[in-house]
C-alpha positions in Angstrom: 36.3 23.5 13.7 32.5 23.3 14.3 30.8 20.6 12.3 27.0 19.8 12.2 25.4 16.5 11.2 21.7 15.9 10.8 20.0 12.6 11.3 16.5 11.2 11.6 15.1 11.7 8.1 13.3 9.1 6.2 10.1 8.1 4.4 6.8 8.5 6.3 3.1 8.6 5.3 1.1 11.7 5.5 0.0 12.3 9.1 3.1 10.7 10.5 5.9 12.0 12.6 9.7 12.3 12.5 12.2 13.8 14.8 15.3 15.3 13.2 18.5 15.7 15.2 21.4 17.9 14.6 24.6 17.1 16.4 27.5 19.6 16.8 31.1 18.6 17.2 34.2 20.7 17.6 32.7 22.7 20.5 34.6 23.8 23.5 34.1 21.6 26.5 31.2 22.9 28.7 29.8 25.1 25.9 26.4 24.5 24.2 26.3 26.0 20.7 22.6 25.7 20.2 21.6 27.6 23.4 24.0 30.4 23.1 23.6 31.2 19.4 20.7 31.5 17.0 20.0 28.1 15.5 17.7 27.3 12.6 16.3 24.5 10.5 16.0 25.1 6.7 14.7 22.8 4.0 15.0 22.6 0.2 12.4 20.8 -1.8 13.2 19.6 -5.3 13.3 22.4 -7.8 12.7 25.0 -5.2 14.7 27.6 -3.3 15.8 26.8 0.3 13.4 28.1 2.9 13.7 28.7 6.6 11.5 26.4 8.7 12.2 27.2 12.4 14.5 29.2 14.5 15.6 29.3 18.2 17.3 32.2 19.7 19.6 32.2 22.8 17.5 31.9 26.0 14.7 30.2 24.2 12.3 32.3 22.0 11.4 30.3 18.9 9.6 31.1 15.6 8.3 29.1 12.7 7.2 29.6 9.2 3.5 29.8 8.9 3.0 26.5 7.1 4.6 24.5 9.9 3.2 26.3 13.0 1.5 23.9 15.3 3.1 20.9 13.7 6.8 21.4 14.1 8.8 22.1 17.3 12.4 23.2 17.5 14.4 22.4 20.7 17.8 21.8 22.1 19.2 19.4 24.6 21.0 21.5 27.3 23.2 18.7 28.3 24.6 18.0 24.9 25.2 19.9 21.6 22.1 18.5 19.9 19.2 20.4 18.3 15.9 18.8 17.4 13.1 19.4 15.0 10.0 17.4 16.0 7.7 17.2 13.0 4.1 16.0 13.5 1.2 15.6 11.1 3.6 15.6 8.2 2.3 16.5 4.7 3.5 15.7 1.3 4.6 19.3 0.9 7.0 18.9 3.7 9.1 16.6 1.5 12.6 18.2 1.3 16.2 17.9 2.4 16.4 19.5 5.8 19.4 21.3 7.0 20.4 22.6 10.4 22.2 25.9 10.7 23.9 27.9 13.6 25.5 31.2 13.5 28.6 31.6 15.7 30.1 35.1 15.9 28.3 35.9 12.7 29.7 32.9 10.8 27.2 30.4 9.6 27.7 26.6 9.9 25.6 24.0 8.0 25.1 20.3 8.1 25.0 18.2 5.0 21.2 17.7 5.3 18.8 14.8 5.8 16.1 13.7 3.4 12.5 13.7 4.6 9.9 12.2 2.2 6.3 12.2 2.9 3.9 10.0 0.9 0.3 10.8 0.4 
């Protein structure tokens, strides 16, 4: 059974940086779940609906929601089942719980989330 776990969240001042990680377990030996399936980061701010933040497709093409373009970078480690979200120049409006997501054979998998708080 595939399981995802996020880490790297925390409290940071506006303008600061964080790197979130998403580790996957339960993957067949020799497989990389993040480079062979579409993987995404979502976030949910208090009192708001979840929103997509960044995605990465098999073989590399990425996309970002407009508000994070130029500040966030999604990537995956090809030697381990780990996905990252590098977040630079953080803003208070980036405060949210961040979730990683991967779709494997049309079935979505989610991590429990990691809190990111940005103070002004």
